N, C-alpha and C positions, 0 to 999 in steps of 0.2 A: 419521430424519439424513438430511439432502439436501446431498448434497457441491458446489462448483463450482470453477473453478480460472479462476483472475484472473495475468494478470503482473504485478502490480501495484495497486498507491496512485495515483490520478491527481489527483482532490479530497478536500478536504473540505471542507468545509460546518459549517455553527454558526448555527442559530434555532429559537426558540421553547423552549430550552430541550433541544434535540437536535442529537448530530452527527450527520451527513450525511456517507458515504466513498464513493466512486467507486472500482471494482474494475474491473480495463482491460486487454486482453488486447490484443497485436501486429495487426496485420494482414498478412499477409503476402503479399507480392510489393509491397509498398506503401512510398517510401521511407522512411528510416529511419526512428526516434520515431513513427511513426503508429499511433492505436492507436484501438482502439472501446468506449467503456463497454458494458458487459454489466451487471452487478448496482451496485444502490447500496444502503448499509447502514447502516440509522436507528440510533441506538442512542441513550440516558439520557445525557446529562457524565457520571454516576457513571462508570455501565457502562463510557466510554469511559475516562475514569482509574484503573480496575480494570483493565480491557483492554490500557493502555497500558503498566500494572506489569508484566502477565503478560510481554507480548512483549519488554519489556525484561530479564526476567531470564532467556529464553530465548535472546537473545541472545549476554547475558554468558558462557552456562555452552554455547553453539556456535564464540563466542571462545574460550572457556579449554579447549576441546580441539581445535581446531586446526581449524575446520569451514566457517573462515569463509572464501571464496576475495581475495587477498590482490590480484589482480588480474582481469578480466577472463576466462578460457578459452573461451569461447565465445558466441554473439550472440542468446543467453537470459540469460548472465554481467554483459552490460553496461550502462551505467546507461545509461537511460530521461533524459527533458526529466524536469527538475525537476517535484512538484506543483507542481500551483495551487493556490494559500494561498483562500477565501471572503476580498473585501471585507470581510466581516463583521464581522472581525480587527480590522480599522484602522480 
């Protein structure tokens, strides 16, 4: 298994039955909100939906344990620009 690091997801597309998720990192020393696309994760729609349920359950568990920040405490916790949703959804 290979580990990869990403600050967030910047874009999600759906085309030909596959979901494409762009994983990005913040660009050090650049204006706030500048990101660099590092990886793209491709998965079938069924796998994406199962993964979304897994993430939802994880978020609920973190909230239940009080692990989610209520306000940004560091630059890494600060909100990033809203993700771009593919025009394929509209």
